[in-house]
Each structure stands twice: as C-alpha cells, then as structure tokens.
C-alpha positions as a Markdown table, in Angstrom:
| # | Residue | x | y | z |
|---|---|---|---|---|
| 1 | Met | 81.4 | 99.1 | 49.8 |
| 2 | Thr | 84.3 | 98.2 | 47.6 |
| 3 | Thr | 86.1 | 94.5 | 47.8 |
| 4 | Asn | 89.2 | 96.2 | 49.5 |
| 5 | Ser | 87.5 | 98.1 | 52.5 |
| 6 | Lys | 87.4 | 95.7 | 55.9 |
| 7 | Pro | 84.2 | 96.0 | 57.5 |
| 8 | Tyr | 85.2 | 96.8 | 61.4 |
| 9 | Asp | 82.0 | 94.3 | 62.3 |
| 10 | Leu | 83.6 | 91.0 | 62.4 |
| 11 | Glu | 80.8 | 88.8 | 62.3 |
| 12 | Glu | 80.6 | 90.8 | 59.0 |
| 13 | Arg | 83.9 | 90.2 | 58.1 |
| 14 | Cys | 83.9 | 86.3 | 58.5 |
| 15 | Leu | 80.9 | 86.6 | 57.0 |
| 16 | Gln | 81.8 | 87.9 | 54.0 |
| 17 | Phe | 84.8 | 85.9 | 53.8 |
| 18 | Ala | 82.9 | 82.9 | 53.9 |
| 19 | Glu | 80.3 | 84.1 | 51.0 |
| 20 | Arg | 83.9 | 85.3 | 49.1 |
| 21 | Val | 85.2 | 81.1 | 49.7 |
| 22 | Asn | 81.7 | 80.0 | 48.2 |
| 23 | Gln | 81.8 | 81.8 | 45.2 |
| 24 | Tyr | 85.3 | 81.0 | 44.9 |
| 25 | Val | 84.8 | 77.4 | 45.4 |
| 26 | Arg | 81.8 | 77.1 | 42.8 |
| 27 | Lys | 84.0 | 78.5 | 39.9 |
| 28 | Leu | 86.8 | 75.8 | 40.5 |
| 29 | Pro | 87.3 | 73.2 | 38.1 |
| 30 | Arg | 85.4 | 70.2 | 38.6 |
| 31 | Asp | 88.0 | 67.2 | 39.1 |
| 32 | Ile | 88.0 | 65.0 | 42.4 |
| 33 | Pro | 90.9 | 66.9 | 44.6 |
| 34 | Asn | 89.0 | 70.3 | 43.8 |
| 35 | Ile | 85.4 | 68.5 | 44.7 |
| 36 | Glu | 86.7 | 67.2 | 48.1 |
| 37 | Asn | 88.8 | 70.2 | 48.8 |
| 38 | Gly | 86.5 | 72.8 | 48.2 |
| 39 | Lys | 84.1 | 71.1 | 50.4 |
| 40 | Gln | 86.6 | 71.0 | 53.3 |
| 41 | Leu | 87.3 | 74.5 | 52.4 |
| 42 | Val | 83.4 | 75.7 | 52.5 |
| 43 | Arg | 83.2 | 73.9 | 55.9 |
| 44 | Ala | 86.3 | 75.7 | 57.4 |
| 45 | Ala | 85.5 | 78.9 | 56.2 |
| 46 | Gly | 81.8 | 78.9 | 57.3 |
| 47 | Ser | 82.9 | 77.4 | 60.8 |
| 48 | Val | 85.0 | 80.5 | 61.2 |
| 49 | Gly | 82.1 | 83.2 | 61.5 |
| 50 | Ala | 79.7 | 80.4 | 63.1 |
| 51 | Asn | 82.4 | 79.7 | 65.9 |
| 52 | Tyr | 82.8 | 83.5 | 66.6 |
| 53 | Ile | 78.9 | 84.2 | 67.1 |
| 54 | Glu | 79.0 | 81.3 | 69.3 |
| 55 | Ala | 82.1 | 82.9 | 71.4 |
| 56 | Asn | 79.7 | 86.4 | 71.6 |
| 57 | Glu | 77.2 | 84.2 | 72.8 |
| 58 | Ser | 78.7 | 82.4 | 75.2 |
| 59 | Met | 78.1 | 81.9 | 78.9 |
| 60 | Ser | 81.5 | 81.8 | 80.5 |
| 61 | Lys | 84.9 | 83.1 | 79.8 |
| 62 | Lys | 86.4 | 79.5 | 79.6 |
| 63 | Asp | 83.6 | 78.9 | 76.5 |
| 64 | Phe | 84.7 | 82.2 | 75.1 |
| 65 | Arg | 87.9 | 81.5 | 75.1 |
| 66 | Met | 87.6 | 78.0 | 73.6 |
| 67 | Arg | 84.9 | 79.4 | 70.8 |
| 68 | Ile | 87.4 | 81.8 | 69.6 |
| 69 | Lys | 90.1 | 79.5 | 69.7 |
| 70 | Ile | 88.2 | 76.9 | 67.1 |
| 71 | Ser | 87.4 | 80.2 | 64.9 |
| 72 | Lys | 91.2 | 80.6 | 65.0 |
| 73 | Lys | 91.9 | 77.1 | 63.7 |
| 74 | Glu | 89.2 | 77.2 | 61.5 |
| 75 | Ala | 90.8 | 80.3 | 59.6 |
| 76 | Lys | 94.0 | 78.5 | 59.8 |
| 77 | Glu | 92.2 | 75.2 | 58.0 |
| 78 | Ser | 90.4 | 77.6 | 55.5 |
| 79 | Arg | 94.2 | 78.6 | 54.4 |
| 80 | Phe | 95.3 | 75.2 | 54.2 |
| 81 | Trp | 92.2 | 73.9 | 51.9 |
| 82 | Leu | 93.3 | 77.5 | 49.9 |
| 83 | Arg | 96.6 | 76.3 | 49.3 |
| 84 | Leu | 95.3 | 72.5 | 48.3 |
| 85 | Ser | 92.9 | 74.1 | 45.4 |
| 86 | Met | 93.7 | 74.7 | 41.7 |
| 87 | Pro | 91.9 | 77.4 | 40.3 |
| 88 | Ile | 91.6 | 78.5 | 36.9 |
| 89 | Pro | 94.5 | 81.0 | 36.1 |
| 90 | Glu | 91.7 | 83.8 | 36.5 |
| 91 | Gln | 91.0 | 82.7 | 39.7 |
| 92 | Val | 94.8 | 82.9 | 41.4 |
| 93 | Thr | 94.4 | 86.7 | 42.5 |
| 94 | Glu | 91.0 | 85.8 | 44.6 |
| 95 | Lys | 93.0 | 82.5 | 45.9 |
| 96 | Glu | 95.9 | 85.1 | 47.1 |
| 97 | Ala | 93.6 | 87.6 | 48.7 |
| 98 | Leu | 91.3 | 84.7 | 50.5 |
| 99 | Ala | 94.6 | 83.2 | 51.8 |
| 100 | Lys | 95.2 | 86.7 | 52.8 |
| 101 | Glu | 92.3 | 87.2 | 54.2 |
| 102 | Ala | 92.3 | 84.1 | 56.4 |
| 103 | Thr | 95.3 | 85.1 | 58.0 |
| 104 | Glu | 94.3 | 88.5 | 58.7 |
| 105 | Leu | 91.2 | 86.9 | 60.7 |
| 106 | Met | 93.6 | 84.5 | 62.4 |
| 107 | Asn | 95.8 | 87.4 | 63.4 |
| 108 | Ile | 92.6 | 89.1 | 65.1 |
| 109 | Leu | 91.1 | 86.3 | 66.5 |
| 110 | Gly | 94.8 | 85.5 | 67.9 |
| 111 | Ala | 95.0 | 89.4 | 69.2 |
| 112 | Ile | 91.5 | 88.5 | 70.6 |
| 113 | Leu | 92.4 | 85.5 | 72.1 |
| 114 | Asn | 95.8 | 86.9 | 73.7 |
| 115 | Lys | 93.4 | 90.0 | 75.7 |
| 116 | Ser | 90.8 | 87.7 | 76.8 |
C-alpha cells in the first residue's frame, strides 16, 4: 500500500494516522515546547482510533454517538497540537499531510455522527 492510498477500514486508517504521528514526533527537535506538545499530540492521535474502536463495540446508540464525538474531538485536538509543533524543514510536508489527515478523519467522523 502506498502512502497516498487511504484504507477503507476506518480502524486501520486511524491506526496508520497514530503510527505516522508517532514517527513524526520521534523526529521533532528536542526542545521543551516540542516535547510537551509532542506528548499531547501522541495521546490525541492514539485516542482517535481507540475511541472509534470503542464506538464499534458500544452497547447502545447513545454510547456509540458519544464515542464518535470523542473520536472526532481527538482528531481536532491532534490538528491543534500539530499546528503547535515546530518540525525541522524536512518534516514540514509530513506535518501538513498529518494535519490534512486529521481534518479528513474529523469530516468522516462528523458524517458518521450526522447519519447515526
């Protein structure tokens, strides 16, 4: 699978997003803002998929909607922490791609929410 192709399986797509964020954060310059913002970014990016999985295993429609809302919120938060990160010049393209992916995940999750 190429990096430009998007998996149809949303759980897999969320996992790949979190993995890419982990790789991105590992390469950030080690200064205090990047360390702190990177920690938050890793947590938020991982929570997108974790909450989506929880939504798929929910016991009720209300629980499903709540988990999808949280997953969407975490995608939005990921985008925020990405904007605060200060990468080396070679990482700027990946930062932009990750922000785009976070936005796409927000839109997908929003559509799921609207249809549920």
